[in-house]
PABADREN-744464 format. One line per field, with one value per residue (C-alpha): residue in one letter; chain; residue number from 1; x, y, z. Coordinates in Angstrom, 3 decimals. Layout:
N
code = c(a:...)
unit = c(A:...)
pos = c(NUM:...)
X = c(X:...)
Y = c(Y:...)
Z = c(Z:...)
***
This chain:
354
code = c(m:a:r:k:t:s:h:i:i:r:f:f:a:v:s:t:m:a:p:v:a:l:l:a:l:g:a:l:f:g:g:v:f:a:l:a:g:f:l:y:m:t:a:l:a:y:s:l:d:q:l:v:n:l:a:r:d:p:d:d:p:e:a:e:f:p:d:a:n:a:l:s:v:v:l:a:l:a:h:f:a:l:l:p:l:g:v:w:a:l:s:n:g:q:l:a:f:w:e:r:l:l:v:f:f:g:m:g:l:f:f:g:q:v:s:n:s:n:a:h:e:l:v:h:r:s:d:r:t:l:r:r:l:g:t:w:v:y:i:t:l:l:f:g:h:h:a:t:a:h:v:r:v:h:h:r:y:a:a:s:a:t:d:p:n:s:a:p:f:g:m:s:y:y:r:f:l:p:r:a:w:l:g:s:f:k:a:g:l:r:e:e:n:a:m:r:a:r:a:g:s:t:d:l:h:p:y:a:l:y:i:g:g:a:i:a:c:l:i:l:a:f:l:i:g:g:v:t:g:v:i:k:y:v:l:l:a:g:y:a:s:a:q:l:m:l:s:d:y:v:q:h:y:g:l:r:r:r:e:i:s:e:g:k:f:e:p:v:g:p:a:h:s:w:n:s:p:q:w:f:t:s:f:l:m:l:n:a:p:r:h:s:d:h:h:a:h:p:m:k:p:y:v:a:l:e:l:t:e:e:m:p:q:l:p:r:s:l:p:a:m:a:t:l:a:l:i:p:p:l:w:r:r:v:m:d:k:r:v:e:r:l:l:a:a:q:q:m:d:g:t:v:g:r)
unit = c(A:A:A:A:A:A:A:A:A:A:A:A:A:A:A:A:A:A:A:A:A:A:A:A:A:A:A:A:A:A:A:A:A:A:A:A:A:A:A:A:A:A:A:A:A:A:A:A:A:A:A:A:A:A:A:A:A:A:A:A:A:A:A:A:A:A:A:A:A:A:A:A:A:A:A:A:A:A:A:A:A:A:A:A:A:A:A:A:A:A:A:A:A:A:A:A:A:A:A:A:A:A:A:A:A:A:A:A:A:A:A:A:A:A:A:A:A:A:A:A:A:A:A:A:A:A:A:A:A:A:A:A:A:A:A:A:A:A:A:A:A:A:A:A:A:A:A:A:A:A:A:A:A:A:A:A:A:A:A:A:A:A:A:A:A:A:A:A:A:A:A:A:A:A:A:A:A:A:A:A:A:A:A:A:A:A:A:A:A:A:A:A:A:A:A:A:A:A:A:A:A:A:A:A:A:A:A:A:A:A:A:A:A:A:A:A:A:A:A:A:A:A:A:A:A:A:A:A:A:A:A:A:A:A:A:A:A:A:A:A:A:A:A:A:A:A:A:A:A:A:A:A:A:A:A:A:A:A:A:A:A:A:A:A:A:A:A:A:A:A:A:A:A:A:A:A:A:A:A:A:A:A:A:A:A:A:A:A:A:A:A:A:A:A:A:A:A:A:A:A:A:A:A:A:A:A:A:A:A:A:A:A:A:A:A:A:A:A:A:A:A:A:A:A:A:A:A:A:A:A:A:A:A:A:A:A:A:A:A:A:A:A:A:A:A:A:A:A:A:A:A:A:A:A)
pos = c(1:2:3:4:5:6:7:8:9:10:11:12:13:14:15:16:17:18:19:20:21:22:23:24:25:26:27:28:29:30:31:32:33:34:35:36:37:38:39:40:41:42:43:44:45:46:47:48:49:50:51:52:53:54:55:56:57:58:59:60:61:62:63:64:65:66:67:68:69:70:71:72:73:74:75:76:77:78:79:80:81:82:83:84:85:86:87:88:89:90:91:92:93:94:95:96:97:98:99:100:101:102:103:104:105:106:107:108:109:110:111:112:113:114:115:116:117:118:119:120:121:122:123:124:125:126:127:128:129:130:131:132:133:134:135:136:137:138:139:140:141:142:143:144:145:146:147:148:149:150:151:152:153:154:155:156:157:158:159:160:161:162:163:164:165:166:167:168:169:170:171:172:173:174:175:176:177:178:179:180:181:182:183:184:185:186:187:188:189:190:191:192:193:194:195:196:197:198:199:200:201:202:203:204:205:206:207:208:209:210:211:212:213:214:215:216:217:218:219:220:221:222:223:224:225:226:227:228:229:230:231:232:233:234:235:236:237:238:239:240:241:242:243:244:245:246:247:248:249:250:251:252:253:254:255:256:257:258:259:260:261:262:263:264:265:266:267:268:269:270:271:272:273:274:275:276:277:278:279:280:281:282:283:284:285:286:287:288:289:290:291:292:293:294:295:296:297:298:299:300:301:302:303:304:305:306:307:308:309:310:311:312:313:314:315:316:317:318:319:320:321:322:323:324:325:326:327:328:329:330:331:332:333:334:335:336:337:338:339:340:341:342:343:344:345:346:347:348:349:350:351:352:353:354)
X = c(112.901:113.636:116.997:115.140:112.388:114.866:116.608:113.333:112.448:115.862:114.767:111.688:113.388:116.199:113.578:111.156:113.644:116.312:113.889:113.117:116.763:116.909:113.633:114.489:117.917:116.231:113.805:116.556:119.213:117.526:119.850:121.225:119.211:116.050:116.791:117.852:114.626:112.452:114.534:114.340:110.562:110.257:113.089:115.104:111.983:110.964:114.510:115.076:111.588:112.787:116.373:115.221:112.445:112.653:110.011:110.909:108.361:108.639:108.519:105.455:103.137:100.987:103.848:104.063:106.422:107.184:110.006:107.285:105.288:108.603:109.155:105.754:105.952:109.198:107.762:104.726:107.039:109.055:105.802:104.854:108.300:108.506:104.865:105.550:109.106:107.715:105.213:107.854:110.274:107.641:106.369:109.530:110.966:114.325:114.545:114.620:111.369:112.577:113.976:110.558:108.971:111.197:110.567:106.812:106.590:109.237:107.619:103.996:104.941:106.472:103.261:100.993:102.940:104.807:103.006:99.443:100.646:101.926:98.807:96.782:98.834:98.449:94.725:94.415:96.447:94.769:96.843:94.715:97.762:98.946:95.530:95.477:98.870:97.583:94.544:96.496:98.787:95.288:94.320:97.398:96.708:93.221:91.820:90.826:87.747:89.575:90.430:86.833:85.758:88.581:88.093:84.206:83.092:85.979:86.725:83.166:81.990:85.344:84.614:80.979:78.848:78.314:81.997:82.790:86.394:86.138:85.917:83.507:84.572:84.960:85.109:88.232:90.162:88.997:85.344:86.455:88.345:85.556:83.042:85.521:86.512:82.746:81.341:83.885:83.313:79.391:79.691:81.838:79.997:76.731:78.641:79.992:76.365:74.933:77.535:77.134:73.420:73.662:76.063:74.485:77.827:78.212:82.027:83.461:82.431:85.519:84.246:84.581:88.281:88.851:87.473:88.782:92.257:92.311:91.533:94.237:96.692:95.513:96.181:99.597:100.410:99.364:101.693:104.450:104.026:100.982:98.281:101.035:101.746:98.135:97.852:101.058:99.865:96.560:98.232:100.599:97.782:95.394:98.244:98.948:95.219:94.687:97.422:95.633:92.463:94.540:95.852:92.313:91.302:94.066:93.868:90.014:89.248:86.535:86.553:83.087:82.009:78.776:75.778:74.299:71.364:70.349:73.230:75.139:78.099:80.225:83.443:86.226:88.638:91.989:90.122:88.774:92.038:94.933:98.284:101.895:105.039:107.767:109.986:111.329:108.079:106.468:109.218:108.741:104.941:104.986:103.477:100.490:100.699:99.912:96.351:94.314:96.026:95.494:91.739:91.587:93.435:93.118:94.914:98.179:101.303:102.520:105.737:103.566:101.514:101.921:101.173:99.683:99.063:95.430:95.607:95.049:98.598:98.908:101.365:103.777:104.327:101.671:103.202:103.755:100.261:98.795:100.628:99.174:95.614:96.166:95.878:92.392:92.732:95.934:94.826:91.662:93.731:95.904:93.383:90.072:90.918:92.593:89.465:87.253:89.403:89.255:85.608:85.016:86.928:84.894:81.765:82.899:83.427:80.289:81.852:81.424:79.535:76.426)
Y = c(97.389:100.992:100.899:99.427:101.999:105.040:103.445:103.715:107.323:108.345:107.164:109.301:112.132:112.305:111.671:114.467:116.993:117.105:118.987:121.426:122.770:122.574:124.407:127.152:127.725:127.668:130.347:132.469:132.017:130.333:128.755:125.365:124.997:125.887:122.910:120.587:121.108:120.609:117.382:115.940:116.048:114.552:112.710:111.555:110.337:108.121:106.715:105.600:103.898:101.989:101.135:99.506:97.362:97.572:97.210:98.248:97.425:97.844:94.455:95.741:97.706:98.861:100.446:104.058:106.085:109.553:110.065:110.091:112.618:114.677:114.455:115.357:118.630:119.594:119.055:121.275:124.088:123.736:124.021:127.281:128.710:127.574:128.667:132.463:132.139:130.575:133.589:136.049:134.456:134.215:137.801:139.940:139.782:138.808:135.389:134.746:133.361:129.804:129.909:130.985:128.067:125.605:127.113:127.190:123.450:122.254:123.855:123.003:119.437:119.435:121.176:118.744:115.432:115.919:118.767:117.333:113.805:115.139:117.015:113.909:112.311:114.941:115.139:111.527:111.812:111.721:114.651:117.712:119.920:117.754:117.595:121.456:121.695:119.509:121.423:124.717:123.278:122.600:126.084:127.596:125.582:127.207:123.604:123.747:122.018:118.812:118.397:117.785:116.182:113.633:112.360:112.573:111.900:110.198:107.674:106.678:106.597:105.757:103.612:104.386:106.780:108.783:109.888:112.854:111.817:108.385:108.398:105.949:103.789:105.640:109.151:111.395:113.309:116.545:115.644:114.352:117.497:119.969:117.254:116.419:120.066:121.260:117.965:117.468:121.169:120.546:117.265:118.293:121.229:118.975:116.598:119.468:120.984:117.670:117.091:120.398:120.060:116.698:117.993:121.556:123.076:126.768:126.909:128.459:126.692:125.058:126.460:129.793:128.998:127.490:130.533:133.140:131.523:131.314:135.074:135.983:133.967:135.661:139.049:137.942:137.110:140.519:142.109:139.863:140.452:142.714:141.328:139.263:137.512:136.853:135.392:133.245:132.017:131.104:129.186:127.440:126.285:125.391:123.168:121.406:120.866:119.544:116.983:115.848:115.211:113.445:111.181:110.433:109.857:107.413:105.490:104.667:104.727:102.339:100.640:100.112:98.637:96.573:98.444:96.457:98.663:102.146:104.652:101.727:99.853:96.786:97.714:99.139:96.283:95.760:95.609:99.116:101.217:101.085:100.867:101.152:99.490:101.635:102.422:106.048:107.706:105.894:107.513:110.906:110.753:109.269:106.113:107.503:104.957:102.192:103.344:100.142:99.773:103.401:103.048:99.826:101.548:105.218:105.908:103.778:105.710:106.014:104.389:101.098:101.108:97.804:96.087:92.636:90.596:90.875:94.869:96.070:97.140:100.064:99.175:102.246:104.453:106.876:109.962:108.180:106.883:110.321:111.810:109.147:110.123:113.511:111.831:110.071:107.729:106.295:106.021:104.203:102.003:100.836:100.914:99.860:96.336:96.095:97.346:94.863:92.029:92.978:93.454:90.266:88.291:90.118:89.198:85.375:85.823:87.507:90.646:93.180:96.375:97.519)
Z = c(138.664:139.684:137.677:134.627:134.970:135.122:132.065:130.123:131.430:130.039:126.521:126.767:128.041:125.263:122.578:123.676:125.061:122.371:119.849:122.437:122.350:118.543:118.183:120.533:119.036:115.473:116.579:117.934:115.203:112.382:109.828:110.598:113.843:112.346:109.800:112.445:114.382:111.428:110.456:114.041:113.873:110.444:108.562:111.644:113.621:110.587:109.704:113.451:113.443:110.299:111.739:115.021:115.917:119.961:122.672:126.018:128.680:132.394:134.563:136.307:134.028:137.263:138.968:139.698:137.676:139.366:137.028:134.135:135.809:136.200:132.540:131.848:133.906:132.408:128.672:129.733:130.921:127.814:125.756:127.697:126.807:123.241:122.154:122.750:121.538:118.161:117.932:118.427:116.003:113.261:113.484:114.200:110.753:112.047:110.068:106.431:105.007:104.681:108.217:109.336:107.366:108.996:112.429:111.864:110.752:113.217:116.143:114.940:114.751:118.217:119.637:117.688:118.498:121.854:123.551:122.578:123.709:126.943:127.630:126.997:129.492:132.247:131.872:132.706:135.972:139.502:140.769:140.326:139.671:136.848:135.362:135.479:133.792:130.989:130.624:130.174:127.501:125.432:126.249:124.896:121.673:121.586:122.231:125.939:125.540:124.585:128.174:128.928:125.680:125.543:129.139:129.480:125.747:123.618:126.340:127.035:123.448:121.489:118.407:118.130:116.117:119.315:119.569:117.023:117.311:115.928:112.137:110.385:107.555:104.334:105.864:104.906:107.187:105.623:106.333:109.860:110.885:111.316:112.625:115.279:116.398:116.490:117.599:120.617:121.539:121.672:123.186:125.954:126.950:127.179:129.334:131.609:131.950:132.688:135.403:136.815:137.025:138.754:141.264:141.846:141.027:141.167:140.561:137.633:134.261:132.655:129.432:130.732:131.658:128.118:126.260:128.616:128.684:124.945:124.868:127.306:124.875:121.938:123.699:124.632:121.139:120.077:122.756:121.315:117.589:116.962:114.326:112.712:116.002:116.470:112.924:113.526:116.808:115.461:112.659:115.116:117.356:114.432:113.002:116.252:116.924:113.437:114.157:117.468:115.422:112.602:115.297:116.569:112.938:112.296:115.692:115.251:111.630:110.774:114.188:115.884:119.300:119.511:120.641:123.462:123.945:122.843:123.695:125.429:123.995:124.860:126.840:124.877:123.974:122.309:118.750:119.043:118.437:115.832:117.263:116.061:117.533:116.031:118.949:118.286:117.536:120.680:122.712:121.138:121.448:125.144:123.903:122.420:119.641:122.101:121.947:122.625:126.190:126.915:126.424:128.229:131.124:130.811:134.162:133.368:133.131:129.452:130.474:131.212:128.080:126.285:122.790:122.247:119.224:119.508:118.996:115.490:113.948:111.631:108.705:109.472:112.354:113.533:112.101:108.755:108.629:109.567:106.690:104.332:105.606:103.951:100.795:100.907:98.102:99.010:102.634:101.645:99.344:102.352:105.184:103.993:103.247:106.631:108.284:106.289:107.230:110.933:110.914:109.229:111.727:114.449:112.731:112.654:116.365:116.899:118.189:115.254:116.197:114.258)
***
């Protein structure tokens, strides 16, 4: 078992750490390295998904995976190094325009797909240090409130109208984006305030950390690249956060839980999230596309997340479907009929939400 687990972790490590070196070299030297980092995060990931249909699951899904935590820590530290390096490369004028463009999109895709997935994994860990590490990844992306909103709001209300990060049927991503950002900020703040009031807490408010940390990061960006550095940093962080919300949009689009009583819903089940089985992007995103199992077992390590036949499947990988969601008519043409078939089947079973 230990040997197989180590083998699996190796796949995650190679998939997620390879772009770190390419992106760093691209930021420093541009040229072919900038192109290689961009291609790794786009064309290569898509192509490998199409070449091999492979699923690698551990024998015991509930086992502990210390190597998985170690990889998450390394990825977080790599994020903290790459982000200021990216701001420097984009603001110092050393690279040509086309090189800066590739560095921006390559790093932005890494922060949006790998760093976000890793931070998501960390904020679900039981270890306080790991949770704080994940929270700081979100803070550096100017999205610190997600550490609260995801755990206390999204996991409680996913696939319901109460969750701002669950897109209703027919809503485009462009309408969903501001709704999700502002809605999750407000909902997370309400949950934190209510929890602190119940506990009588006088500790530092998490939102003070989220906002104060973001201000400190903006100051650092200014020290690295002046006003240009701040602008490039905000653009990088915004691009990464937009991808996180795009992932939420795709993974819950149109799905609804049955409301048992006012404000209370049936337990989250396999049918309340969209999943994708493509192996390479699953490794790259730390199994984030295995979303139904994550909602059913939020504390389960990413290595152990599974797919079953009863879980709704996207027709393509999560990054590919996220790209499609940027074109609403095409997205609705592909996805609306799938949502309707799924809801019709649930209605026949008497399990459809209202």
